[in-house]
Backbone bond lengths (Angstrom), bond angles and torsions (degrees), N, CA, C in turn:
res aa  C-N    CA-C-N  psi(-1)  N-CA   C-N-CA  omega(-1)  CA-C   N-CA-C  phi
1 M - - - 1.442 - - 1.524 107.61 -
2 T 1.310 115.50 140.91 1.464 120.45 -179.39 1.523 109.42 -79.97
3 C 1.321 114.63 167.88 1.465 119.82 177.59 1.522 110.64 -63.46
4 I 1.327 115.89 -37.32 1.466 119.41 179.99 1.521 109.78 -66.15
5 G 1.337 116.76 -42.92 1.468 120.66 179.30 1.516 111.21 -62.21
6 A 1.339 117.24 -43.42 1.459 120.61 179.00 1.518 110.60 -64.48
7 A 1.335 116.34 -40.02 1.461 119.90 179.33 1.526 110.79 -64.02
8 L 1.341 116.52 -39.34 1.464 119.52 177.85 1.516 110.98 -64.64
9 L 1.336 116.46 -43.69 1.459 119.46 179.93 1.531 110.21 -62.53
10 I 1.308 115.25 -42.80 1.456 118.39 179.98 1.532 109.83 -65.09
11 S 1.330 116.95 -45.12 1.461 118.61 -179.03 1.529 110.50 -66.77
12 W 1.321 118.22 -38.12 1.460 120.10 177.26 1.525 110.41 -65.53
13 G 1.318 115.64 -41.22 1.462 119.29 177.66 1.516 110.91 -62.94
14 F 1.319 116.39 -38.90 1.454 121.03 178.65 1.523 110.82 -65.34
15 V 1.325 116.79 -44.02 1.464 120.93 178.20 1.516 109.70 -62.26
16 W 1.322 116.75 -44.38 1.462 120.24 -179.28 1.526 110.38 -62.98
17 A 1.324 116.57 -42.45 1.458 120.21 -178.12 1.522 110.67 -65.88
18 T 1.330 117.45 -40.76 1.456 118.30 -178.08 1.516 111.39 -74.90
19 V 1.324 118.31 -34.24 1.462 120.09 178.10 1.516 109.55 -65.55
20 G 1.299 117.14 -40.80 1.462 120.96 -178.38 1.515 113.08 -70.36
21 T 1.326 118.71 -21.30 1.451 120.14 -176.12 1.526 113.73 -105.17
22 Q 1.318 118.27 -9.36 1.461 119.18 -179.74 1.518 110.27 -72.11
23 E 1.331 114.72 140.91 1.453 118.89 176.16 1.518 108.69 -81.04
24 P 1.336 116.85 145.74 1.467 118.68 179.76 1.526 110.16 -64.18
25 K 1.327 115.23 144.47 1.458 120.46 178.46 1.520 108.77 -80.84
26 V 1.304 114.68 139.55 1.457 120.75 -179.28 1.524 108.34 -115.99
27 N 1.312 115.94 135.23 1.454 122.07 178.58 1.535 108.42 -71.14
28 P 1.335 118.23 114.62 1.467 119.76 -178.17 1.525 113.20 -61.75
29 E 1.334 117.67 -31.76 1.463 120.20 178.42 1.529 110.54 -66.67
30 A 1.328 115.96 -36.99 1.465 120.02 177.57 1.523 110.46 -66.38
31 L 1.321 117.31 -36.32 1.463 120.83 178.14 1.528 110.97 -64.29
32 V 1.320 116.91 -38.73 1.463 120.83 178.93 1.526 109.88 -64.22
33 L 1.328 116.84 -44.31 1.471 120.06 179.63 1.527 111.10 -68.49
34 Q 1.333 116.90 -32.91 1.464 120.36 176.11 1.534 109.63 -66.02
35 D 1.332 116.96 -40.32 1.459 121.60 176.73 1.526 109.84 -60.47
36 F 1.335 116.99 -43.52 1.459 120.85 178.06 1.526 110.56 -59.83
37 K 1.319 116.62 -46.20 1.470 120.64 179.82 1.528 111.01 -60.01
38 Q 1.313 116.96 -42.25 1.467 120.30 178.94 1.528 111.41 -63.50
39 R 1.315 116.96 -39.08 1.459 120.65 178.38 1.536 110.80 -66.88
40 I 1.316 116.42 -40.00 1.468 120.89 176.89 1.523 110.00 -65.14
41 D 1.326 116.93 -45.10 1.469 120.59 178.72 1.528 111.23 -59.14
42 K 1.326 116.67 -42.16 1.468 120.90 179.21 1.524 110.12 -63.01
43 Y 1.336 116.55 -43.73 1.463 119.75 178.15 1.527 110.18 -62.50
44 M 1.322 117.13 -43.57 1.468 120.31 -177.24 1.534 111.68 -66.20
45 E 1.324 117.84 -32.13 1.473 120.12 173.96 1.527 109.39 -60.14
46 L 1.330 115.95 -46.85 1.458 121.06 178.50 1.531 110.13 -61.65
47 H 1.322 116.45 -47.39 1.467 121.93 -179.36 1.534 110.43 -56.53
48 K 1.311 116.38 -48.85 1.476 120.35 -177.47 1.521 111.40 -64.98
49 Q 1.332 117.50 -39.49 1.460 120.27 178.73 1.521 110.52 -64.75
50 L 1.312 116.49 -44.81 1.468 120.04 -179.51 1.526 111.59 -70.26
51 E 1.310 116.82 -30.62 1.469 120.46 177.42 1.526 109.92 -65.39
52 K 1.334 116.28 -35.63 1.473 120.41 176.85 1.528 110.61 -65.20
53 D 1.340 115.86 -36.34 1.463 120.78 -177.69 1.523 112.88 -79.04
54 A 1.339 117.17 -21.11 1.468 121.16 -178.96 1.524 109.35 -74.74
55 P 1.324 116.88 157.56 1.465 118.76 176.73 1.525 109.64 -56.99
56 P 1.329 117.02 132.07 1.463 119.08 -177.96 1.530 110.84 -65.22
57 L 1.302 114.37 140.24 1.459 119.87 179.30 1.518 107.56 -104.20
58 K 1.314 113.91 110.65 1.456 118.84 175.39 1.516 107.54 -84.59
59 K 1.301 116.13 159.73 1.451 120.30 -178.93 1.532 108.85 -56.48
60 T 1.328 113.86 120.58 1.460 119.52 -177.48 1.521 109.79 -151.97
61 D 1.297 115.26 155.37 1.460 121.55 174.02 1.526 110.30 -106.64
62 D 1.328 116.95 3.20 1.457 122.10 -178.34 1.533 109.66 -77.88
63 P 1.334 117.50 109.38 1.466 120.64 -178.21 1.529 113.29 -57.71
64 A 1.334 117.33 -33.06 1.467 120.34 -178.84 1.527 110.69 -65.58
65 K 1.320 117.35 -40.63 1.471 120.74 179.21 1.528 110.87 -69.35
66 I 1.310 116.30 -38.83 1.469 120.86 178.35 1.531 109.01 -63.85
67 K 1.333 116.05 -46.44 1.460 120.40 -179.54 1.524 111.27 -64.54
68 A 1.330 118.15 -39.45 1.471 121.06 179.58 1.528 110.59 -62.92
69 S 1.309 117.04 -41.51 1.461 120.81 177.79 1.528 110.22 -65.82
70 Q 1.324 116.13 -43.20 1.465 121.65 178.70 1.526 110.44 -62.04
71 D 1.319 116.66 -44.39 1.463 121.03 179.99 1.522 112.10 -63.70
72 A 1.326 117.02 -40.02 1.465 120.37 179.61 1.531 110.57 -64.44
73 L 1.318 116.54 -43.65 1.463 119.83 178.09 1.521 110.54 -64.73
74 A 1.322 117.28 -43.28 1.460 121.42 179.58 1.529 111.05 -61.48
75 A 1.318 116.92 -41.87 1.471 120.67 179.68 1.527 110.31 -63.71
76 G 1.316 116.77 -41.22 1.460 120.20 178.29 1.526 112.23 -64.19
77 I 1.311 116.12 -41.96 1.470 120.34 179.50 1.523 110.19 -66.96
78 R 1.323 116.71 -43.30 1.474 119.53 178.83 1.523 110.75 -60.59
79 A 1.333 116.81 -42.28 1.464 120.25 -179.55 1.534 110.76 -65.52
80 A 1.322 115.89 -42.87 1.466 120.11 -178.86 1.529 111.72 -70.15
81 R 1.327 117.17 -27.52 1.469 121.91 -179.08 1.526 110.72 -114.73
82 A 1.316 116.21 38.86 1.468 120.55 -175.50 1.527 112.13 -57.33
83 G 1.291 118.08 -33.03 1.465 120.95 -179.03 1.513 113.63 -94.21
84 A 1.328 117.70 9.05 1.470 120.91 -176.91 1.520 110.76 -64.21
85 K 1.327 114.84 143.76 1.463 120.25 179.61 1.519 109.78 -141.20
86 Q 1.323 114.53 165.00 1.458 119.89 178.87 1.524 108.04 -59.98
87 G 1.331 115.17 131.67 1.454 121.02 -179.52 1.519 113.96 101.92
88 D 1.338 118.18 -3.84 1.462 119.94 178.02 1.524 111.70 -68.32
89 V 1.317 116.69 -38.95 1.469 120.76 176.78 1.526 108.90 -97.30
90 F 1.327 115.82 -51.36 1.464 121.18 177.77 1.529 108.65 -88.29
91 T 1.328 116.45 75.21 1.461 120.33 177.26 1.531 108.67 -58.31
92 P 1.336 118.53 165.63 1.464 118.77 177.86 1.535 113.24 -54.93
93 E 1.329 117.11 -38.38 1.467 120.36 179.41 1.530 110.98 -67.96
94 I 1.324 116.07 -42.27 1.466 120.58 179.42 1.532 109.48 -67.16
95 A 1.320 117.03 -43.41 1.470 120.56 179.14 1.525 110.43 -59.44
96 Q 1.312 116.81 -43.80 1.471 120.51 179.57 1.525 110.35 -63.21
97 R 1.318 117.32 -41.14 1.470 121.09 179.23 1.531 110.31 -64.50
98 F 1.327 117.51 -42.60 1.460 120.63 178.84 1.521 110.75 -62.75
99 K 1.319 116.71 -42.80 1.469 119.67 178.27 1.523 110.52 -60.57
100 S 1.325 116.98 -40.59 1.468 119.26 179.63 1.529 111.25 -69.86
101 L 1.326 117.85 -29.78 1.466 120.63 176.87 1.533 111.12 -71.08
102 M 1.325 116.25 -33.66 1.466 120.23 -178.70 1.526 112.20 -85.27
103 Y 1.308 117.37 -25.09 1.470 122.57 -173.63 1.536 114.02 -48.91
104 P 1.346 119.21 -49.24 1.480 117.89 -177.60 1.532 113.51 -60.21
105 E 1.319 116.37 -27.58 1.469 120.22 -178.11 1.526 112.50 -85.07
106 L 1.323 116.62 -6.68 1.462 120.81 -176.96 1.523 112.82 -111.42
107 K 1.316 117.20 4.61 1.465 121.71 -178.46 1.524 110.28 -115.42
108 G 1.313 116.15 157.68 1.458 121.61 177.35 1.516 112.35 68.70
109 Q 1.330 115.69 -162.75 1.467 121.34 -178.40 1.527 110.89 -62.88
110 K 1.322 116.88 -39.12 1.462 120.61 178.22 1.530 110.04 -60.82
111 G 1.326 115.58 -39.38 1.462 120.68 179.10 1.513 112.57 -64.99
112 V 1.326 116.80 -38.59 1.460 120.81 178.09 1.526 109.26 -61.37
113 E 1.327 116.80 -44.78 1.467 121.68 179.66 1.528 110.94 -64.89
114 T 1.318 116.58 -42.60 1.469 120.82 179.55 1.522 110.47 -62.50
115 K 1.311 117.13 -43.46 1.466 120.73 -179.75 1.526 111.48 -66.89
116 E 1.320 117.72 -31.95 1.465 120.75 175.60 1.525 110.33 -64.49
117 V 1.327 116.81 -42.31 1.468 120.67 177.41 1.527 109.80 -60.84
118 L 1.318 116.39 -41.69 1.464 120.68 180.00 1.532 111.94 -62.80
119 K 1.315 117.69 -33.06 1.466 121.61 -179.13 1.526 112.13 -74.73
120 E 1.332 117.12 -26.67 1.464 121.35 -172.98 1.519 113.63 -56.23
121 D 1.319 117.45 -48.24 1.465 119.16 -177.00 1.528 111.25 -123.21
122 A 1.320 115.20 32.93 1.463 120.43 -178.04 1.528 111.05 -67.75
123 P 1.329 115.93 134.57 1.461 118.55 174.23 1.531 109.25 -74.52
124 P 1.315 117.19 164.45 1.464 118.04 176.21 1.524 109.57 -64.20
125 P 1.322 117.84 152.12 1.467 119.40 177.87 1.527 110.52 -55.97
126 M 1.301 115.79 142.95 1.468 120.38 -179.95 1.521 108.81 -143.09
127 A 1.298 115.53 152.06 1.458 120.80 175.82 1.526 107.30 -78.62
128 L 1.317 116.52 113.55 1.458 120.88 -177.30 1.525 110.85 -85.45
129 K 1.317 115.01 142.07 1.455 122.22 174.79 1.521 107.92 -141.93
130 V 1.306 115.43 145.23 1.457 119.79 175.21 1.532 108.02 -65.80
131 N 1.306 116.44 139.82 1.470 125.58 -179.45 1.528 113.21 74.12
132 M 1.337 117.38 8.00 1.464 117.89 176.56 1.524 109.80 -78.19
133 R 1.291 114.97 149.34 1.462 120.92 174.25 1.529 107.00 -74.82
134 Y 1.325 116.20 132.49 1.462 118.65 175.04 1.523 106.49 -69.47
135 P 1.334 118.25 127.67 1.468 120.23 -175.42 1.527 112.31 -57.42
136 E 1.318 115.14 127.87 1.463 119.98 -179.13 1.516 111.98 -65.45
137 S 1.326 117.03 -27.27 1.461 120.18 -178.91 1.533 112.41 -81.20
138 A 1.330 116.82 -15.03 1.468 120.47 -178.58 1.529 110.17 -85.96
139 P 1.329 116.73 139.89 1.466 118.17 177.04 1.523 110.56 -66.80
140 L 1.314 115.05 151.26 1.464 121.11 174.22 1.524 106.98 -93.78
141 P 1.323 117.00 101.55 1.466 118.91 -175.47 1.532 111.74 -67.69
142 T 1.311 114.53 143.68 1.457 118.76 175.71 1.524 108.62 -77.11
143 V 1.301 115.09 150.78 1.458 120.59 173.99 1.523 105.50 -101.88
144 P 1.326 117.66 123.76 1.466 119.71 -177.40 1.538 111.43 -53.45
145 P 1.327 116.24 140.65 1.464 120.49 -177.27 1.527 113.73 -55.72
146 N 1.330 117.61 -34.74 1.464 118.75 -179.13 1.532 111.36 -66.88
147 L 1.324 118.39 -31.10 1.468 120.48 174.64 1.519 110.59 -73.57
148 L 1.329 116.46 -44.84 1.468 119.94 179.14 1.527 112.04 -58.93
149 A 1.315 116.02 -37.74 1.469 120.16 -178.59 1.523 111.63 -63.53
150 N 1.320 117.80 -24.74 1.461 121.23 -178.72 1.524 113.14 -90.68
151 L 1.328 117.78 -11.61 1.460 121.43 -177.15 1.529 110.74 -100.12
152 P 1.332 117.22 153.94 1.470 119.68 177.42 1.532 110.76 -60.91
153 Q 1.314 115.13 143.75 1.462 120.19 177.90 1.520 109.50 -68.11
154 L 1.314 114.57 149.61 1.456 121.64 179.62 1.521 110.28 -114.35
155 P 1.343 117.18 157.10 1.464 118.96 171.14 1.522 109.22 -61.75
156 E 1.313 117.11 158.64 1.468 120.12 -174.37 1.528 113.69 -62.97
157 D 1.316 118.75 -19.79 1.457 121.13 179.99 1.527 113.36 -82.41
158 L 1.334 116.92 -6.05 1.458 121.33 179.49 1.518 109.70 -121.77
159 E 1.332 115.40 155.54 1.457 119.62 177.38 1.521 110.31 -151.69
160 Y 1.328 114.22 156.53 1.455 121.36 172.10 1.522 107.88 -92.15
161 R 1.312 116.36 144.12 1.460 122.68 171.14 1.521 106.69 -142.14
162 I 1.311 116.30 155.67 1.458 120.64 177.33 1.520 107.82 -117.32
163 V 1.327 114.91 122.11 1.456 122.62 179.66 1.520 106.33 -121.38
164 A 1.332 115.58 119.64 1.475 122.05 -172.88 1.527 106.70 56.52
165 N 1.295 118.63 -112.87 1.466 119.37 178.37 1.528 112.06 -116.06
166 A 1.326 116.53 14.94 1.465 121.35 -178.89 1.532 111.07 -101.65
167 L 1.313 115.05 141.43 1.467 121.02 171.88 1.518 106.43 -93.86
168 I 1.329 116.59 122.14 1.461 119.00 179.71 1.525 109.88 -109.99
169 L 1.316 114.11 153.18 1.453 123.01 173.08 1.521 104.97 -109.82
170 R 1.320 116.13 117.79 1.463 121.50 -172.67 1.517 110.57 -118.11
171 D 1.331 115.22 134.10 1.465 121.58 172.26 1.518 106.05 -83.36
172 V 1.315 116.38 116.08 1.460 121.77 -174.71 1.525 111.29 -65.66
173 H 1.329 117.10 -47.76 1.472 119.95 -175.45 1.517 112.71 -69.98
174 A 1.315 117.59 -35.87 1.463 120.76 -179.12 1.528 111.81 -92.29
175 N 1.321 117.64 -11.18 1.462 123.73 -177.05 1.527 111.35 55.16
176 L 1.331 115.53 44.39 1.463 121.63 -178.75 1.519 111.02 -116.23
177 V 1.317 115.52 146.79 1.462 121.46 169.95 1.524 106.49 -83.34
178 I 1.311 116.48 115.55 1.466 122.13 -177.06 1.521 110.18 -83.27
179 D 1.318 116.87 -40.69 1.454 122.44 177.25 1.528 107.20 -166.53
180 F 1.328 116.78 170.71 1.450 120.22 179.43 1.508 109.74 -155.79
181 I 1.334 113.89 157.64 1.470 121.81 176.25 1.523 106.64 -113.19
182 P 1.338 117.33 107.74 1.466 118.49 176.81 1.521 110.52 -66.04
183 R 1.308 116.64 150.35 1.471 123.24 176.80 1.553 112.15 51.65
184 A 1.310 116.36 40.47 1.471 120.30 178.62 1.515 111.21 -77.54
185 V 1.327 116.63 -30.40 1.464 122.05 -178.49 1.515 107.27 -114.02
186 R 1.308 116.02 120.51 1.477 120.36 -179.81 1.500 109.59 -123.73
């Protein structure tokens, strides 16, 4: 075998050895979104368990019965998440990723239009707290479709809302703020 042939075999062997031993690369942005999904799944497990324990709500148009069921679920969630704080679901990494997902829709002419939609049915500014009841007297602002399209989908019992410049995660059935990202919309 010639020197060139031996060098090729050695270099090929080296390439093969390093390819076989390298760990696969993982997209860090995907890991952040996976973390968010796991946090949502964990919350939804709690929600579903507490919903089973709450008084069952049969189909009714009676606002008092609906509110009583909502209050019971909210009380159970608050008790189970008594130590919950801002950033438990929207960790700093997740919050940063969400801001970067929304950023293209909030800049330029498209951003001006999106911000106008946000102003249309904006509730008055409020001091947000995790586990707070969303005020019944405050409107539930719509989130423009172009922003929703950029954010991860949520289970039907949860929704995104924008209050002032914060993105909130709201439990629909319990009417609770689960977490929020301050200064998400600029």
